[in-house]
N, C-alpha and C positions, 0 to 999 in steps of 0.2 A: 502492463501489469491484465492477469487475467485471472477470473475467478471457474471455479470447478462448482457444480450447486450437486449435491445429493440429497433426494429427494424419498423421504420417509415410508410414500406410497403415491401409488399412480394421482396426477394431481387434476380436475379436475374443473374448468375455470366458471364460475358463474357470472351470466350476463348483469350488464351495468345499464340501466339507463338514465341517463343524462338530461335534468328537465330544462325545458326551451323556457325561458321567459319572452313572452308576448307582452306587447304594448299594443291597447285598441284606442281608436277614436270615433268617437260620435261619426254617422254617416251623413254626410256634408254633400256640398255641391263638388264636384269635379275640380271645378275652378277655383274655386273658395280654399279646397284643401290644399293642390298642389302649386299655390300662391301661398300659402302659409309655410308648407313644410320647406320650398326653396329659400323661404325669409328666416326661417330658424335655421337651416345650414348654412345659409351664408351668414348670419351671426355667430355661430359658433366656431364656423370655419375663420373667420377675420377679427373676432375681438381680439383688441388688443393686449388684453393681459392673463390671455387663456394657455395653457402647456399644449405644445402639438402632439405628445403622445395623449392626451385629456381629449382633445377636439379630435382625433380620430375615433376613440372609441366612444364618443359621445354623438358622434354624427354614424357610425354605424346603429347606433339603437336607435337615433331618428329616425336611419333608412329602412327600419322596419315597420313605420309607421304608415311608409306605403302598402306594404302589401303584411296585414294583419294576419298571422295563423294560429287560429284558436287551438289552446291546449285537447291533447288526445284526455288526459288525466282531468275532470273537472275539480278534482280535491288538492292538486298541487298550488295552489294560491291559497288555499284554504286553511293547508295542513303545516305551513310553516311559518315562521315570525322570527322576528331579528333580533341580534342580541340586544336593545332597546325595547323588547316587547311590541314592537309593532309589528304586525302581521302583513306578510305580504300584501295581500287583498286590499289591505286601508292605502297601499302605496300606490296598489293600481288604482283605487278610484278616485284617488288625488289626482292622479294624473287625467284621469276620461274626466272628469270634474272639469281641471283645467282647462283641459281643451272644448268642451261643450261652452265653458262660457266664454270663452275668447271667440270662438267662432261663431257665437250667438250673437255677443256684444258688441264685437267690432264689422266694423263695414269695410266689406274686404278689398274694398276701391280706396281705402281711406289710410290703409294700414302705416304707421309710421315707426320708424326706427326706436324711438322710445316705447311704442308697445311690444317690438321685439325684443326690445333689451329687457323690457318687464316679466313678457313671455321666458326667456331663456334663464332668469334669475330665480324665478321659481321652480322651472323645471329640473335646472341642474341637481339642486340636492335628493330630489327626487329620485333622476335617473342616478344618481351618483350609489344612494340606496341599495336599489336592485341589481347596479354594478358588485357591491359588495357584498351581499346577500349572496349571488350566484356565485361567486368564486368561496365564498364560505359553506357553502352546499356542497361546491364541486370536492372540496377538500375531504367535506365529512360521508360524502358519496365514494370517494375515492380508499376513506380508510375502512371502509365497512365493507367494501370489495378485498382489499387486502384480508381484513381478518378473516372474512368467508373462505378466499385461498386458501390460508394458512389452516384454517380448521380440517381443512382435508386431510392432515398432516400431522397426527397426534404428539407427534415426537418431535414434528419443529422440520426444517429445513435448514441445515447443514452447508456453507458455502466455501469453500478455501480459498484462500488469498496467497496468488503464489508472485514473487518476482523474479525472474528471470530463472522460472520452474523450481522455484524453491518456497516453500510453503513457509509462509512468517504469518499468517494467523489463520485461526477458525473463527465463525461469526456464524451462530444459532439464532434462528428468527423463529419463534412459537404462542401462540396463544397464550394470555395468562389473564384470569380473573381478577376485578377489583375489589369483587362482593359477589357475596353467595345469592343466586335467584332458583325460587322456590317457583315451582307453578300447578296451581290445583286442577285437576283435568277431571271436571264434572262428568258424573257416568252418562249423561244425555247427549256429550258432546262425542259418543264413539265414532261417529263416521268421518271427524274433523282429525283427529290424530295425524292421521299422514298426510296433512301439512303441517305442523308442530315444526320448529326447529329443535331441534332437542338439544344441539349444540350450544345453545343459547344457556340452556339451563341445567344448574347442578343438580335440581333433585324435581322429580317427579312427583304429585301428591294424589293418589285416585281416591275420589272422593265416593266410596262407594259402601260402605261397611255401615247400615243402618241397624243399630242396636235395639233387641228385643231389652227392653229395662227389666220386664219382670224375670225371665230368665236367665238374659246376659248371653244370648244366642242372638243369631241377628234375625231382624223382618226378613231382609233382601241382602246379597252379596252386591248385588246390582253387575253382573258379568265378569266379579273380581276374580274368578277361577280360570275362563275364556277369554277375557280381552288380551286383544292382541298385540294393545300399547303397552301394555307389561315389558314383556322380553325386546319389543322394538326398543324401548328406553334403554334398558337395559345394556344392550346393542350398541348402542351409541354412547353410554358412558355416563348417562343419568344414575342418579339413586332413585331409587321407587318406596312411596311410605304409602300404608297402606290408613284412611282417614276414618276414624271410626265418629259417628255422628250421631245426635237426638234431638229434635227440635221439641220434643215433647215434655214440659216442665216436669209433670207426674211420673213420665217414665224415666224419667233423670232420677228422680225423689227419691223410687222406687231401687232404682239399680244401686245409687250411692250409699242404702241402709242395708244391702242385702249381700253380705261375704257369699253364698254360693253364686250366686247371678258372677259374681267379680270375679271366682277362680273360675267359673265356668269361660269368661270371655276370656281370659288367660290362655288359658289350654287351646281356646279356637283360635285364638290370634295366633299362635304359636307355631300352631299345625299350618295357616294359611301363608303366611311369610316364608316359612320352610319351605312351603310345596312349589310357590314361584320364587324362591331363593330371592326378597327381597330385605328392605335396608330395615325398617323402621315402621311407626305407625305416629300417627297424627291424631290426638284427643279435641273434638270438637264439641264440646256442649255448650248450647249456645245460652241457656236461663238454666240455672237451677238453686236461684235464689242466697241469699246470706244463711240461711240455716243448713245450709249442707257445706259452709266451708270447711269444717272440722272433717267431715266424711270424702270430700272430694281431695283434703289433703293426705285422708289415710291413705283410699285407693290408688293416688298416684305415686305413693310410696311404693306400695305394694307392686302394682302392677309395676314401676319400672325396675325394683330389684328385682322379678322373675323373668324382666325381658331382657334387661340391660346385664345381669350379672350369669347368663345361663349358658348352655355349651356355644351357642352363636349370639354375642351382644347385636342388637338392637339399637336403634336410635328411637326415641322419644321426645315428640313435639308435642307442642299445648298451644292451640289455638285461643287468643286472648281477646274481647272484646275492646272498645276502644277505651271506655269508662271504665271502671272495673267495679265499683262498687259495691266496695268488701266482700264480695264474693270466693277472692282465689287470696289465699295467706301463700305471697310469692315466695317472700323469706325463708318458709318451710320446706316449699316443694322446690323453689332454684335446684337445690344441689341433684336433683333427680331428673330435673327438664334439659335437656340439649338444647330445645330455645323453644324461644317464647316466640309466635306468630299472630302481630296485631293485626287486628280483623277491621280494613279502613274500608269496607265493602258496603258496610249497613246503612241506610239513610231515614233518619227519624225526624227532621224536620225541614222544611223548606229549600229548597238552593239545592247548591252541589254536593255530591258525595263524599268527595271531598275536599275540603277548603286546605291550602296551604297554611293559614294563619287564623289566626284572631278568635275563629269558633271553637268552642270546647270538645268539636270531633276533629279539629284538624290534626294534620299530621305534625305540626308543631308540637302543640300542645301534648296528643295521644303519646309521642315518642316519649317526649320530656315525661311524662307521668309514670312510666315505668322505669326509665332510665333513675329515678329519685326516689326507686324502693332498690336500687341498689343491684338491678339486675344488671351481671356482665352485658358493655355492649355488643360485644360478640356474640348474645344468645340471642339476641333484638331481631326482628324478621318484620318489617313493614309490608303490609298487604294490600294491594291498591287492586284495582278492576279496572277493566277495558269495557263497563260496560258504562250505557248513558242513561238517566232519568229523565224521565218526562212529566214534569207538573201540568193537571188542569190550573188555569190562574185562580177561577174563583172556587173550586173545591176543594182545590190544594190535595187531590188525592194523582198518587204517581205509577210510573210503571217504566219498567229497567227495559233498556234500548241495548241490544248488539251493536257492539263501534261498526260492523261491516254494513247492518242494518240503519243505522245514522249516517253512513257515508251514501247509501245507493238511496236515501229514502228523502235525505233531508239535506243534504251540502249541495246536488244538484240545481236547487229550488231558493237556497236561504245561504246565506253570509253571515257567519259567527262572527257575535261581538267576545273581547279577548277581556277579561279581568286577569288581572296579575296574581290577586290570592285564590281567585276561585275556578278559572279553566276557560274554559270554551263554553261561550250560552247562543242560543239559538231563540228568538226573538218570534213566533208563528202569530201574526196579529189579522186580525180582520178588516183593519184600519186602521189612522195613527194613534186613535185613541183607544180603540179596543182589540188587547193582549188574549188569546184566546191559551195560550199556553208557552211555556218556555222548558227546553230542551239544553242540559247540563251535560257533557262531556270533557275526557281528556283525550287531544289527538297526541299527535309527536312532538311539539312542542312544552303543551303543557303537561306532556307525562314524562320527556325526557328534564325536565324545570324539577319534576316532582323525586326524579332518580338523582339530582345533583341534589337536593336539598336531604336526601336519607345517607345520600354519602357523605355527606359534611360533616352530619350527623355522627360517625364514625360508630355504625353500627353494624352488625354481623349480615346484614342484608335485606333482599328487596324481593317479595311473594308477587304474583300474579293469577287473581280471580277471575277463573272464565275463558280457561284458555281455548278457543274455539270460535270465540266471539270477534275475532277480527278476520275470519276464515275468508283468502282472498284477498288479503291487504298485508301487502308485507313491508311496509312502513312501522307496524309497531314492533315486528321483533328487527329494524332496521336501526331503532331508536334503543334498542333493548340493548342490543350488540354493540351499540356505539359509544352506550353510557357503563354499561359491567365491564367490558374486555377491552384489551388492547395489550400491541404488539411488544412483546419483553424481547429486547436483544440481548442475548451473551455474545461480548467476544473473548476471545481466549488466545494469546499472542504464545507463538508457539517457540520454542529454543530454538537458535540456530545452528542447523544440523551440523553432526560431530563427523569427521572421517572414522571411518573404522579401520581398526587398527588391520594386519593382515592374518592375525586369526580370526575374528567378528567376521571379515570379508569371505574369508571361507567359509565360514557359520554360515553366514548368509544365503552363499549359492547351496551352501549341501541343503538346506532347511526348504530352498524353492524347488530342489532336483528332487529332495524327496516327495514334496507335496506331488509334483509332477506325475513321480511310479505310483504315487498313491491312487490318484486319479485312471493310471494304464492300468494297473491290476485290480482294483475294487470295481473300477466302470470303465471298463474298454470301449463302449462308443460313446463316453463324453469324451474320450480321447480326439482331440482334431490336430489339422495339420499346423493351425497357430501352437499349440503344445510343441511339437516338431521345433518351430523355430526359436521357440525357447529355449529348450533342451540343449542342454550343453556336453551331456556326457553320449549326445547317440553317435557320433563323431568317432570317440573314445572307444565306443564298443564296435564300430564296425574293425576300426586299426587291432582291437585286442583280439574279437572275432578270426582276424587273417593273421596276428601274429600266434593264437595258441593252434590256429588250425596247420600252419606251418611247423609247430614246435610239435602239433603228433602227428604228422606225415613223418617227422625225423625219427619220434621215439618209434614209431610200427615198423620203419626200416631198421633202426636200430636192433628192436629187439628179433625180429625174423632173424636179421646176420646173426644175434650170438644165440640165436635157439640152434640154427644148421651147424653152427660152431661146436658147439660145447653142449649142446644135446641137454642132458637132464643136468650136466655136470655144470650147469649155468646159475649161479649160487643169489642172485639179484634177479632172477624173474620175478618174484610175488612184491618188490619194492615198484617193478616196471611194470608189474598189473595195476598196482593202486594207482600210480600214475597215470596208467592208458584210462583206469575207468573215471577217473575224477577229471580227466581232459574231454572225454567223451560227454559226460552230465552237462560239462560247462558249457561246451561248444552245442550243443542243443538246445541249450536253452539260448545263446549268444545267438546264434542261427535263427530261430524263431522269434526274436524279439526284432533283428532284425528284415527279418521279414513283414512283419506287423508292421513297422516304419517307414516301409517302403509303401508309397504310394501306387506304384507302376506292379507292383507284387497282389493282385487283386483276389486271390484265394481268402485270405483275414485281411482282417486290423485294415487300416487305413485303404482305402481306394483314391485313384485319381479324381475324380469328384466331390470328394471330401465325405461321402457314407462310410459308415461303417456297416464293413463287410464278415464280421466276427460271428459266427453262427457254432449254436452244439454240434451240429453236423462236422462242419471245419475241425474244429477241436476235436473229435471222436479221429477225426481220419488222419491228422495229424500224431494223435497218439500213437495210433494204430501201426505208421509208418516210423515212427519211433520207436516202437517196440520190435519189429521186425527187423530194425539196422541194429537193435541193443543184440537179438537175439545172434544175428550174423558174428556182430563184433565176440560175441563169448564165444561161438563154435571156431571160430579160425585164429583168436588173437587171445584171448583171455583163456581159455580149457587148454591151450597145448604149452603156458605157460605155469601151469597148474599140476601139471603130470608129475605125479612123482617119480623119483628119481628111481631105476632100476637096480634093485639088491641082489649081488651074484648067491 
């Protein structure tokens, strides 16, 4: 069985980094360490009920204890969690603690088999957890690598499976999405846009149009007109929306009560979208109060009608707070809005930015709150954040931290504690009783759990606020790809080939031959020796040329003889004149074709070294020679036959 693979475009293989799991033990005397390692190996090796395959795997891991290798990435053991929600760093601590307790509490000269067996019994489940997790992570990394490779081929990779050189089926592998992904690009993140993975995004939202509520124009466009991210995102296949935002309650109040300001906004926005060939807008009014509920409804209807039903239909999305507070008439505006983006990125009380459950601001409560208002699930987008939040323990003051800042400045010196509902937490303490501050954030596993939760809710998609806050850290993009994309495989079984009939066989051969002649006549320099090998009619052309040349010689000889005998009384001279003219023209074309196809004749056409020697000068020379030959033929062969009879 063989496979033939066709690539949609050139493939670029992205490198994959495999994580090395290391186990470290506390520094101890060389004598105690070597003695302990030897006894542990022996215990694993000769334990009666231990399977041989498991022995070898465990012994290989124990061997690593003798030469511990520090991980190059200090966040590896902190950013991954097992399926049981146990961080890998916790398993590592348990192993370290186990060896510390054993080596400090047991006299190396009095280590008994019972002590070793007890240690082995405790060590086995821990090591097995690390083995299982390592395998799980390798599968995940392999899946991500395959998706990244396939993303370089927008139309997928087609593989034809053949048996005995007969195609039996075609397999198309391509990347598909199981949910939409919206990424907010804040205008102040412009320097990071080159590191975005645009293929992981469905839509990019440019947070840039700051509304002037009094006029309906903008306070600033934040470089929307010149931002290089917009054409780059479009080129990568992303839709692009312009976010209209206003954080001033008075400004929003004035705008929602001013029809002229609303009309100006509509005019300006349509112009901006048309200039950048963008796909729509996102309305992001953070607070306008219950008194403007009806005004916002009317504005949304007017805005949507002008953008969605014009010359170019644009998408209209609205960002909503987690808790509605009766500001939005969802039932009224739902038909005019394409997507509702629930903003889970704001924090109003102490603790994590986005709990999974329990809290009124949790992912569970927030999504269900809007689904219960009968919004179609496919219109709901849950927007998360890559940022963490640092709380001062006593003052309760908070400060947002970028994900890459958390990795660089906190994870190198602190080990996070994981909470199933709330995410990861770092406690920064002065001593055991005095906690100075707490840092809550999402890492790969906690945000992956939230992605799974969102998908299980069956809503339209996921939003990410603060693209660029993870700059230099690939793991967040990998988590997004892992949870929102998959490899779709389509298999097409091909019908068994049918032997073509005689007419169909000749028709196929004729079509192939016609295509070769099309190349020969239209683009002669693309015609190569391989075409001459495929061509069937070249031998026929040579044979036909020889036959016609022989016929021409016979006709010329016969004509001259008849002209000599009968003179002007030869009645068929016009017929033979036509035959001679036809043969001369056909032979001229056939001779030129034969010379073109002959590599040994290097004046024009194919040459021995495979280069195209055809040039305009050569063609002109050929035409000149042909014209001279034609004149001679007319003078001595054709004109005598056309001489009128002498009339007495």
